[in-house]
Structures are given as structure tokens and as C-alpha cells.
C-alpha positions in Angstrom: 13.7 -2.4 -3.9 11.3 -1.1 -6.3 12.0 1.8 -8.6 10.1 4.9 -8.9 7.5 5.1 -11.6 8.4 6.8 -14.9 6.3 9.9 -15.3 6.3 12.1 -18.5 4.0 14.9 -19.7 2.3 14.8 -23.1 0.5 17.7 -24.9 -2.8 16.8 -26.4 -3.5 18.9 -29.4 -6.0 16.8 -31.3 -8.9 14.4 -30.7 -10.2 11.5 -32.7 -13.7 13.1 -32.8 -14.2 15.2 -35.9 -16.9 17.2 -34.0 -14.8 18.2 -31.1 -11.7 20.3 -31.5 -9.0 21.5 -29.2 -8.6 25.2 -29.0 -6.2 25.3 -26.1 -3.8 22.4 -25.7 -4.3 20.0 -22.8 -1.4 18.7 -20.8 -1.6 15.1 -19.7 0.6 13.2 -17.4 1.6 9.7 -18.4 2.9 7.3 -15.7 4.4 3.9 -16.4 2.9 1.8 -13.6 4.6 -1.4 -14.5 5.8 -3.1 -17.7 3.2 -2.6 -20.5 0.8 -0.7 -18.1 0.5 3.1 -18.5 -1.8 5.6 -17.0 -2.5 8.9 -18.8 -4.4 11.6 -16.8 -5.4 15.3 -16.7 -5.0 16.1 -13.1 -7.0 19.3 -13.3 -10.2 17.5 -14.3 -9.6 14.1 -12.9 -10.0 12.3 -16.2 -7.7 9.3 -16.9 -7.3 6.3 -19.0 -4.8 3.3 -19.3 -3.2 1.3 -22.0 -0.5 -1.2 -22.8 1.7 1.6 -24.1 2.1 5.3 -23.7 0.6 5.9 -27.0 -2.5 3.6 -26.3 -3.1 5.4 -22.9 -3.1 8.8 -24.6 -5.4 7.5 -27.3 -7.8 6.2 -24.8 -7.6 9.4 -22.7 -8.3 11.5 -25.9 -11.5 9.3 -26.4 -12.4 9.9 -22.7 -12.0 13.7 -23.2 -14.1 13.9 -26.3 -16.7 11.6 -24.8 -16.9 13.6 -21.6 -17.2 16.8 -23.5 -20.0 15.4 -25.8 -21.9 14.1 -22.7 -21.7 17.4 -20.8 -22.7 19.4 -23.8 -26.0 17.5 -23.9 -26.9 18.0 -20.4 -28.5 21.0 -18.6 -25.6 22.8 -16.7 -27.9 22.9 -13.5 -27.9 19.0 -13.6 -24.2 18.8 -13.1 -22.8 18.2 -9.7 -19.7 20.2 -8.4 -17.1 17.7 -9.8 -18.7 17.5 -13.4 -19.3 21.3 -13.4 -15.5 21.8 -12.7 -14.7 19.3 -15.5 -17.2 20.9 -17.9 -15.8 24.4 -17.3 -12.2 23.1 -18.0 -13.3 21.3 -21.1 -15.3 24.3 -22.3 -12.2 26.5 -22.1 -10.1 23.9 -24.1 -12.5 22.5 -26.6 -15.1 23.5 -29.1 
């Protein structure tokens, strides 16, 4: 019999990128998939990252969030499809 995954919430209030700042905290869900295998994700925007620890998964997710924001900021909005537009709108409301 397998046990249910361990799921916790983490609030992201900072990013490792000095040029991208959080203006509204982002709630991430962290799931322990198996021993030393964690998945951190922001369900509202379908962004996720994994790591060998909860802290590593969150750090990797912070990098993904900042990188996605920087990428979308460089692109013309009309070039984004429906999912990237949804992600961009969320990120614009949480980051500067």
C-alpha cells in the first residue's frame, strides 16, 4: 500500500534575480513525490520545477518564474498564445 504524497504550500516573496521583484506574493504548492524528489508548482500559471529537497525545488521554481517573466517582457504581447498570455498576465500582476 502506497502512502499519499506529502503536499505543502510555500509563499514566494523574493526571487534570485535583482532585476525582477515580487510585488504580490506567489503561493506555490510543493509535493514530495518520493524520497528526495520534490515538485514545486504554481497551479494558476502551470509553472513548475523539481529538486532533491523542498528548498531546491522552490529555488528552481523561483528561477523559472524570473526567467519566464524576463522572456515574456521581451516579446510583443500579440506574439503570445493563449497559455503564455495567461501566464504573462499573472506574472505582470505579481512581479515588476
